[in-house]
C-alpha positions in Angstrom: 1.7 -61.5 0.3 2.8 -65.0 1.3 1.4 -66.8 4.2 3.6 -67.7 7.1 1.6 -70.8 7.8 0.1 -72.5 4.8 -0.2 -76.0 6.2 -0.7 -77.4 9.6 -1.8 -80.5 11.6 -3.9 -80.5 14.7 -4.0 -82.8 17.7 -6.1 -82.7 20.9 -4.2 -83.3 24.1 -5.4 -84.0 27.6 -3.7 -82.3 30.5 -1.4 -84.8 32.1 -2.2 -83.7 35.5 -6.0 -84.1 35.1 -6.9 -86.6 32.4 -10.6 -87.1 31.8 -11.8 -83.7 33.0 -13.3 -82.8 29.6 -10.9 -79.9 28.9 -8.3 -80.3 26.2 -5.3 -78.6 24.8 -4.9 -78.1 21.1 -1.5 -78.7 19.4 -1.1 -77.1 16.0 2.1 -78.4 14.3 3.6 -76.4 11.4 6.2 -77.7 9.0 8.4 -74.6 9.0 10.0 -72.4 11.7 7.6 -69.6 12.6 9.7 -67.9 15.2 10.4 -64.8 13.0 6.8 -63.7 13.8 7.2 -63.8 17.6 8.3 -60.2 18.1 5.3 -59.0 16.1 2.9 -61.2 18.0 4.6 -60.0 21.2 3.6 -56.5 20.1 -0.1 -57.3 19.4 -1.1 -60.1 21.8 -2.3 -59.4 25.3 -0.6 -60.5 28.5 2.6 -61.9 26.8 5.5 -63.7 28.2 8.4 -63.7 25.7 11.8 -65.4 25.7 13.5 -64.3 22.5 16.7 -66.3 23.1 14.8 -69.6 23.6 12.1 -68.7 21.0 9.1 -69.1 23.1 6.1 -66.7 23.2 3.0 -67.2 25.5 0.2 -64.8 25.0 -3.6 -64.3 25.0 -5.6 -63.7 21.8 -9.2 -63.0 22.7 -10.0 -65.5 25.4 -7.4 -68.1 24.3 -4.1 -68.6 25.9 -1.5 -69.7 23.3 2.1 -70.8 23.5 4.1 -70.3 20.3 7.3 -72.3 19.7 9.2 -72.5 16.4 7.2 -75.4 14.9 4.1 -75.5 17.0 1.3 -73.6 18.7 -0.4 -74.9 21.8 -3.8 -73.5 22.7 -5.3 -74.1 26.1 -8.9 -74.5 27.3 -10.7 -76.4 24.6 -14.0 -77.4 26.1 -15.7 -78.9 23.0 -13.7 -81.2 20.8 -15.9 -80.3 17.8 -14.5 -76.7 18.1 -10.9 -77.7 17.7 -10.6 -77.3 13.9 -12.3 -73.9 13.9 -10.1 -72.7 16.8 -7.0 -73.9 15.0 -8.1 -72.1 11.8 -8.7 -68.9 13.8 -5.3 -69.0 15.4 -3.5 -69.7 12.1 -5.5 -67.0 10.3 -4.7 -64.5 13.1 -1.0 -65.5 12.9 -1.0 -65.1 9.1 -2.7 -61.7 9.4 0.0 -60.4 11.8 2.6 -61.7 9.4 1.0 -59.9 6.5 0.8 -56.7 8.5 4.3 -56.9 10.0 5.5 -53.9 8.0 3.0 -51.7 10.0 3.8 -53.3 13.4 6.7 -52.2 15.6 8.2 -55.5 16.8 8.6 -55.9 20.5 11.5 -57.8 21.9 10.5 -56.9 25.5 10.9 -60.0 27.6 8.8 -60.8 30.6 9.2 -64.1 32.3 7.1 -66.0 34.7 8.2 -65.7 38.3 9.3 -69.0 39.9 6.8 -70.6 42.2 9.3 -70.2 45.1 9.5 -66.5 44.5 5.7 -66.2 44.7 5.6 -68.5 47.8 8.0 -66.2 49.6 5.5 -63.4 49.3 2.7 -65.4 50.9 2.0 -65.9 54.6 3.2 -69.5 54.5 0.6 -70.7 57.0 -1.1 -73.3 54.8 -4.4 -72.1 56.1 -6.3 -73.4 53.0 -8.5 -70.2 52.9 -7.5 -69.8 49.2 -8.8 -73.3 48.4 -5.4 -74.9 48.0 -3.9 -77.4 50.5 -0.7 -75.4 50.9 0.8 -72.0 50.1 3.3 -73.7 47.8 0.4 -75.3 45.8 -1.2 -71.9 45.4 2.1 -70.3 44.3 2.7 -73.1 41.7 -0.8 -72.6 40.3 -0.5 -68.8 40.3 2.4 -68.9 37.9 
C-alpha cells in the first residue's frame, strides 16, 4: 500500500515564550496535504482535540504531544536535539502505519475543543493566592488549557 508521507523535512524550533530553556519543538513539514488521515488518527491517538472544519488535530502518541495540520506536524517536548531525526521518523512511521491500516479503523469525527482560558478562570476562586505556583488565577487558567 502507498505511504501517505514519503518525504518530509524537519526543523527544530524554540518556544517563543521561553527561548534558551533547552526544550525544543519539532516541525515536520510534508509536501502534500495529509488531512485525510486526521479522522483515523483521532480514533487511535490518546487525548485528542480535533477540529474537522479547520483541519487541525492535536493528540498524544506515547509520551509525545503532536499537532497535525494539512502540511505539517509539530511535536512538543524535544529535550535532546540529537533525538529529533529519530522522533520525526517515529511520528512519520506511525502516521503511515495508521494510513495503511485505515480500512480496519473506524474514523472518528468527534470534535473536542480546548476550553477558553476565561472559561477555566471563571471556575477558579479568583483570589490570586499563588498557592498553585502561578502569579494569578488567569495565568494558571491560560497554562491549564
